[in-house]
N, C-alpha and C positions, 0 to 999 in steps of 0.2 A: 469088331465093335457091334454090339447088339442094340437095337432101338425098340425093344418090346414095350417100353413105357411111353413111347411117343405116339401122339394121336395121328391116325390116318385121315388126312383131310382131302385126299384125292383117291379115286378108284377108277377101274375100267368099266365102261358101260357095255351095253349089249353089242355095240359095234366095235368094241376094242379101243375106244378113244378115252382119253383121260378126262374125268369130270370132277369138278370141285364139289365139296359137300353142300355148299350153298345152292348149287344148281340142281341137286338131286332131290327127288321126293323123299319124304320121311319113311322110315321103316323098310320093309322088304320091297316096297313099290319102287325103290331106287333102281332095282334090277342091275346091280353092280357086282363085280367080282374083285377079289384081291389080286393086285398086279403080280404077287409073288407065287401064291399057292393055288390061285384060280378058284378058291372057295367063294360061295355067295356071301354077300355082305348085307348089313342093315345100316340104314342112315339114321344115326341118333342125333336128333336136333331139338333137344330139350331146352329148358330155360335156365338150368343151373350149370351144367358142364359145357365146355367148348364143344361145338358141333364136330362130329367125327364119324367115321365108318367103323363098324365092328363086325367081326366074323359071326355068322349066324349060329355056329356051334358054340360060341363063347370062348374058343381057344385063342391063345396069343400066337401069332405067326411072327417068328423072330426075324424074318427077312422082309416083312411087309413094308416097313417104313423106308428102309434103304432102297428097295426096288421102286417104291413110289417116287423117292427123290431122284433116282436115275431117270425114270420116265419123264418126270416133271422137268428136269433140266434139259433134256433133249427137246421136248415140246416147246418150252418157253424161249430157249435160245434160237430155235428154228423160227419161231413166230416173230421174235425180235428182229431177226435178219431181214425178213420180208416186210415187216410193218414199219420199221424205223428207217429214217434217212441215213443214219450213221450206225455202223457196227464197228466200234473202236477197239483196237488192240494196241498195247503199249509195252515195250520191253527195254531192258538196259542194253545199251550199245557201247562198246569200248573202242576208242580209236587210239592205236598205239603209234609210237614214234615211227616215222617213215624209215629211219635208219636202224630199226630194232634188230634186224637179222644180221647186219654186219657190225653192229655196235658191240664192243667188248668191255665197256665200263662195268664196274661192279654194280649190279642192280639193287639199290637200296629201296626201290619202289618198282612198279611195273611200267612206268613211263607211259601212262595213258590218261586220257580224259574220258569221263563217263557222260553219256547223254541218254535220254529216254524218249526216243522218237515215237510219234503217234501215227497210226495208220487207220484209215477208214476202209475196211475190207469191201464195202459196197462200191468203192472206186475201181476195184480190181476183179470182183467176182459177182455173179448174178444168180447162183444156185446154191441151196443148202439142203441136203438130204440126210435122212437118218439111216443108220445101219448099212452104209455103203462100204465096199471093200477098198483096201489100200491099192494104189496103182502098182506097187511092186511086191505085193504079197496077197495071200488068200484071206488074211484077217479082215475083220470088219471094224469100222470106226463108229463111234456114237454119232458124230456129225461130220459130213464131208462138205466143205465149202469150195466150190470150183466155178469156172467160167465156161459156159456153153459157147459164148462168142469167141473165146480164145482157149480152145482145148489144150493147147501146148503149155498154157500157164500152169505152174506147179500149184496144186491145191493145198488147202490148209485143213487139218483134221483136228476136231475137238474130242477129247476124251474126258469123261466125268468120273471122278474118283469119289466114291462114297465110303467104302470100307477098305478097299485094296487099290493100291497104286498099280498102274500098268507095268508090265514087266520090262526090264531094261532093254532086252532085245528089240522089243516093239518100239520103244522110245528112241532108240539110237540106230534105227534102220535107215536113216537118211531122209525121212519125211518131215514136213513141217507140222509139228504136233504141239497143241496147247493142252496141257493137262490141268484140269480144274478140280480142286477139292471142294466137295459139297457136304456140309455137315448138318445143315438145317434148311428149311424152305427160304428163310430170309436171305441166305447166301446167294441163291439163284437170282432173286430180284435185285439185290444190291449190286451184283456184278453186271447185270444187264443195264442197270441205270448208270453206273459209273464207268463202265468199259472193262475189257479184259486186260488188266494191268498186272504185269509180272511182280511177284513178291519174292523176296529172298530173306531167309532166316539165318541169323548168326549161329543158331543151334543146328549142327549137322544132323542130329537125330530127329529133329522136327521136320515134318513134311511141309513144303512150301504150298501156300494156298493156290497159287497159279504159277505154272512153270512152262517155259518155252523150250522146245527141242527142234533142232534142224534149221533154225532161223540164222541168218547171217548177222551175228551180234558183235562182230569185231572186224577191224581192218588195220592196215599199216600205212595209213595215208596222212598221219598227223605231222605237219611240219612246224608246229608251234610249241613243241615241248622242249623244255630245257631243264634238266634235273641237276641238282647239286651233287658233286662228287667230292669225296674226301681223299686226301693223299698226304704223304710225308715228303717234306722237301729238305734236301741237304744242300746247304749253301756255304761256299768258301769265298771269303773276301780277300782282297789284296793285302789287307793289314795282317792277315793270318788268322783272323777270327772265323770260326765256322759254327754253324748251327744246324740242328736237325729237329724240325718241328712239324706239327700237323698244320695242314692248310686246306682250303676249300675253295671251289669255284664252280661255275656252271659248265656243263659238258660242252656247250657250243661256244663257250668263251674261255678257253683254257688260259690260265695265267701265264704270262711271258716270264722268262728268266729275269732276275733282277739285274739291272743294267750295270751295276758296279761290282758284280760278282765274277770270280774266275771260273767257278764250277757251280752249276745249279741242276741237281738231279732230283727227279720226282719218283717216288714209289707209290703206286696206286694200290693200296691194300685196305682190307676191311679194318674197322676200328679195333676189332678184337685182337689184331696181330700187332704187337708193339714193335717198334724199331729197336732191335736188340743192340746191346753195347758193342758186340763184335762187328756188326755191320758198320756202326758209327766209327769204330777204330779202323776198320778197313778203308773207309773213305779218307780218313786222315793220312793213312799210309800212302794211298794213291796220290793224294795231293802233294805229299812230300816228293814222291818219285817223279811226278809230272811237272810240278811247278816249283819244287824246292821250298815249299812252305813248311816251316818248322812248327812243331807242336810239342809242348812239354811232355805229353803222354808218350812220346817216342824217345825220350831222354833217359839215360841210365840213372840220372839223379832224381827221377820222378818215381817215388816208392810209396808203399803203404805205411801209414802211421802206426806206431806201436800203441798209442793211447786213444786214438780216435778211429772210427770206421771210415776212414777217408784216405785220399792220396795226399802226399806232401812233397815239397821240393827239399832235398837235403841241403841245398845251398841257400835256403831262405834267409839265414842270418847274414851270410856274405853279401847277398843281393840287397839286404836291408828292405825286404818286402814289408808292406803294411801288415799289421797283425790280422786284419780281416781277410787277407789273402792266404793266410797260413794253411787253412784247410779248404779254402774255396779259391783256388788259384786260377788266375786268368792265363790259360794255357797258351794264348797267343804271344805271351811274353818271350817265348822261345825265339821269336824272330830277331830280337835284339840282345839275346842272352849270350854272354861270353863263356858261360859254363856248359852250354848245350853239348852233349855227346850222344850221338845216335846209338840206340840199342838195337843192333842188327837182329838179335833173336826175337825181340818184341815185334819188329817190323815184319819179319817172315811169318810169325805166329798170327799176327793180326790179319795179314793178307789171306792166309790159309783159312782161318776161322771165319773171316768175313764172308768169303765166298760160300763156305759150307753153311753159314748162317742164312744167307739168301735162300739156299735150297731148302734148308730145314724149316725156317720160319714161314716160308710161303707154302711149301708143298704139304706140310703137315695139316694144313687147313684145306688147301685146294683139292686134295685127293677126294674129298667128299663130293666134289662136283657142284657145290652149291654156289660158288662164286668163281669168277675168272678175272684175269688181269687185262687191262686195256692194251690195244696194239701199241699205243704211245709209250706206255710204261711197262710193257710185259717183260718177263724175266730175261728172255733172250736179248731184248734190247738193252736192258740194264747191264747184263754181262758183257755185251759187245762194247758198250760205252766204257765200262770199267777197264776192260782189257786194252782199249785204245789209250786210256789214261796211264795204264801201266807201262805201255811202250812209249 
């Protein structure tokens, strides 16, 4: 980024100190030099244009403005630290659930709360110096804020970015660094007035105005988080009716099994994984073997219809079933049906395909490592429960 068209309002005097155009004498009497190329400057303080410094030779120095901003930022932030009662910094802090590490629920969110704590660095530090080296490297910082009274206290470093951001190795070396993007003079004074407040952009390609590195910005001490979890529930009732439907509850208040059910199993899966028909059939077979619960889908008389894409009972005329149940049969009728005949092949097929379905439906997604199953509802637990029902 070149700033050749920006007016130079600060320059270095004969003592190497930054001086404002309004404080300098007009013309060559200002006795100032360019902070970038060190060439002598003239102070132009006419009545038409904005007052500014210009090179005596008349050339445009492409790095003059950005170097001026860099010097100005260091001087003004250092001055603010010593003159003001407060030198505020503020950044985002995330507090994660205290059970995050051992929790194995599918994370539909990050289970955290955000706060923006504010700190006055004057309460912790008493010294601010320019161009001081980092404690753990030979590199220099723009500003180093530290405590002479408490030399063991970890310092805070300020880096001002005008054209180029600091390199990643420097920012992630373990030091507490605040990188501040400066694009114009007003940025410096606005930040000093409002405080050094972290900014985050949704656009990854855009540089954040103020970024914090090496600060403790998260913890796992939040005991007040309760996230909603989705799961599928298979329920078998004494009447023979069974349902497989989606359900939801809070992670710290898991729903109890329904009191009037014989079997109540929960599959904690992402919404994108449907409960396949073979798993549903598998559960029906196990319910028959464990509890003797009959279901029309296990009967040899339960067949595909020739004229409709649905299942139909071949004995619906003998049973005098209502017409609305012809293609929408209440399969729990098998409990009282005298025509029920168990289809052994279907039973074995459903048991085999149901277990394979559990493997296939779950692992085809979980191989990606993006989600996992809870301890309570994990696959091994499900298989163990189902095998117990088989026996």
